[in-house]
C-alpha positions in Angstrom: 60.4 122.5 99.0 58.4 125.3 97.7 58.3 126.7 94.1 58.9 130.1 95.5 62.2 128.9 97.1 63.2 127.4 93.9 62.5 130.8 92.1 64.5 132.5 94.9 67.3 130.2 94.2 67.3 130.9 90.6 67.5 134.5 90.9 70.5 134.2 93.4 72.1 131.8 90.9 71.8 134.1 88.1 72.8 137.2 89.9 75.6 135.4 91.9 74.8 138.2 94.4 72.3 137.8 97.2 71.8 141.7 97.7 71.1 142.2 94.0 68.8 139.1 93.9 67.0 140.5 96.9 66.5 143.7 95.3 65.0 142.0 92.1 62.7 139.9 94.2 61.6 142.9 96.4 62.5 141.2 99.6 65.2 141.6 102.3 68.7 140.3 102.0 68.5 138.4 105.3 65.2 136.7 104.3 66.7 135.6 101.0 69.7 134.3 102.7 67.5 132.5 105.2 65.4 130.9 102.3 68.6 129.7 100.6 70.0 128.1 103.8 66.6 126.5 104.4 66.7 125.0 100.8 70.2 123.7 101.4 69.1 122.0 104.6 66.1 120.5 103.0 68.3 119.1 100.1 71.1 118.3 102.4 73.6 119.9 100.2 75.6 123.2 99.7 74.3 125.1 96.6 76.8 127.9 96.8 80.5 128.2 97.4 80.8 131.4 99.8 84.1 133.2 100.0 83.4 136.6 101.7 80.9 138.5 99.6 81.7 136.3 96.5 79.5 133.4 95.8 79.5 130.8 93.0 77.4 127.6 92.3 78.6 124.3 93.5 78.1 121.3 91.2 74.9 120.4 93.0 73.9 124.2 92.6 74.3 123.8 88.9 72.3 120.6 88.7 69.4 122.3 90.7 69.5 125.5 88.5 69.1 123.2 85.4 66.2 121.4 87.0 64.5 124.7 88.1 64.8 126.0 84.7 63.2 123.1 83.2 60.3 123.1 86.0 59.7 126.7 85.3 59.6 126.1 81.6 57.1 123.2 82.1 54.9 125.4 84.3 54.8 128.2 81.6 53.8 125.6 79.1 51.0 124.2 81.0 49.7 127.6 81.9 49.7 128.5 78.2 47.9 125.4 77.3 45.2 125.9 79.9 44.5 129.4 78.6 44.1 127.9 75.0 41.7 125.5 76.6 39.7 128.2 78.1 39.4 130.2 75.0 
């Protein structure tokens, strides 16, 4: 699992629209969809309910989103601390 894939997941979870998330990320929609499917295979779970063009987070998707937000927050904090250490 890569941090980039988690970031992609977060964008899709926020937008609840793969096309809009792909536009925000400046990547193609098929590439983003493939990344989400790969993440689901790695985690052995479904992250989104899909019904036509409508998607919503599954319970495991909500759990992952909460964790991704915490991970990204911690990464930001450590980067800020490192910048202060270099000053």
